[in-house]
C-alpha positions in Angstrom: 111.8 81.5 71.1 113.0 84.6 69.4 110.5 87.4 69.0 111.0 90.0 66.2 112.3 93.4 67.4 109.3 95.0 65.7 106.9 93.4 68.2 109.2 94.0 71.2 109.8 97.6 70.3 106.0 98.2 69.9 105.4 96.6 73.3 108.2 98.7 74.9 106.8 101.9 73.3 103.3 101.0 74.6 104.7 100.4 78.1 106.4 103.8 77.9 103.2 105.5 76.8 101.2 103.9 79.6 103.9 105.1 82.1 103.8 108.7 80.8 100.0 108.6 80.9 99.9 107.2 84.5 102.4 109.6 85.9 100.7 112.8 84.5 98.6 113.3 87.7 101.5 112.8 90.2 101.7 115.8 92.5 104.4 118.4 92.1 106.7 119.3 95.0 106.5 122.7 96.6 109.1 125.2 95.4 110.5 122.6 92.9 110.6 122.6 89.2 109.9 118.9 89.1 107.7 116.5 91.1 106.9 112.9 91.7 106.0 112.4 88.0 109.3 113.6 86.6 111.3 110.4 86.8 108.5 108.1 85.6 107.8 110.5 82.7 111.5 110.5 81.8 111.6 106.7 81.8 108.4 106.5 79.8 109.7 108.9 77.2 112.9 106.9 76.9 110.9 103.7 76.5 108.9 105.3 73.8 111.9 106.5 71.9 114.0 103.4 72.3 111.0 101.2 71.5 110.5 103.2 68.3 114.2 102.6 67.4 113.9 98.9 68.1 110.7 98.6 66.1 112.2 100.4 63.2 115.2 98.0 63.3 112.8 95.0 63.4 110.8 96.4 60.5 113.9 96.9 58.4 115.1 93.3 58.9 111.8 91.9 57.8 112.4 88.6 59.6 109.9 86.1 61.0 107.8 87.5 63.8 108.5 84.4 66.0 111.3 81.9 65.5 112.0 78.9 67.7 115.6 78.9 68.9 115.5 75.6 70.7 114.4 74.1 74.0 115.2 75.7 77.3 115.3 73.4 80.2 112.7 74.2 82.9 115.4 73.5 85.5 117.7 76.1 84.0 115.0 78.7 83.7 114.0 78.2 87.3 117.6 78.5 88.5 117.9 81.8 86.6 114.7 83.1 88.2 115.8 82.0 91.6 119.2 83.7 91.1 117.5 87.0 90.3 115.1 86.7 93.2 118.0 85.8 95.5 119.9 88.8 94.3 117.0 91.1 95.1 116.6 89.6 98.6 120.3 89.9 99.1 120.3 93.5 98.0 117.5 94.4 100.4 119.2 92.6 103.3 122.8 93.6 102.6 122.6 97.2 101.4 122.0 98.8 104.9 125.1 97.0 106.1 127.6 97.0 103.2 126.1 99.9 101.2 124.8 100.4 97.8 128.1 100.6 95.9 129.5 97.4 97.2 126.3 95.3 97.0 125.3 96.6 93.6 128.8 96.0 92.1 129.1 92.5 93.5 125.5 91.4 92.7 125.5 92.8 89.2 128.9 91.3 88.5 127.9 87.9 89.8 124.6 87.9 87.9 125.9 89.2 84.6 129.0 86.9 84.7 126.9 83.9 85.5 124.1 84.6 83.0 126.6 85.3 80.2 128.5 82.1 80.7 131.6 83.3 82.5 132.3 86.6 80.7 133.6 88.1 83.9 135.6 91.0 82.5 132.5 92.2 80.6 130.4 91.6 83.7 132.7 93.7 85.9 132.8 96.6 83.5 129.0 96.7 82.9 128.4 96.3 86.7 130.8 99.2 87.5 129.3 101.5 84.9 125.7 100.6 85.9 126.5 101.2 89.6 128.1 104.5 88.8 125.3 105.7 86.6 122.6 104.6 89.1 124.6 106.3 91.9 124.9 109.6 90.0 121.3 109.5 88.9 119.8 109.0 92.3 122.4 110.7 94.6 123.4 113.7 92.5 120.5 114.3 90.1 117.4 113.3 92.1 119.0 114.0 95.5 117.9 110.6 96.8 120.5 109.3 99.2 121.7 105.7 98.7 123.1 103.9 101.7 126.9 103.9 101.8 127.0 101.3 104.6 130.6 100.6 105.7 131.9 103.0 103.1 130.4 106.0 105.0 133.4 106.1 107.3 135.8 105.8 104.4 134.2 108.5 102.3 133.3 111.0 105.0 
């Protein structure tokens, strides 16, 4: 089933508004310009903005609100869900050993490549960029260390 971007954008903006509202009472950190609510507020604001853009796009296209795209086999859907759950479990178990950069790059490449039907070059590029952006966001901007695992000896 295909849902119109207008509906999805409004839901995304609503989720962003709820996130901003829920994070307004998070405590601030002593001697810091930002606190625990900074990251959720930023994510919520981005959800609101991008949800608005998506809604505007859906409104301009004026398509059907819901369109049936064809049957999806339950077995296929369950395999996809199991793959994502397996990747999360694998991430939790392997990150302390192999490190965030290796595990993230391999897991994202495998999932994206498989879920896009074998577009491995695209999967590798997206996984590399996503891993780099997540690393820079957490390690450099938020000062939250991510495990380097076996790379710690190589880098340091």
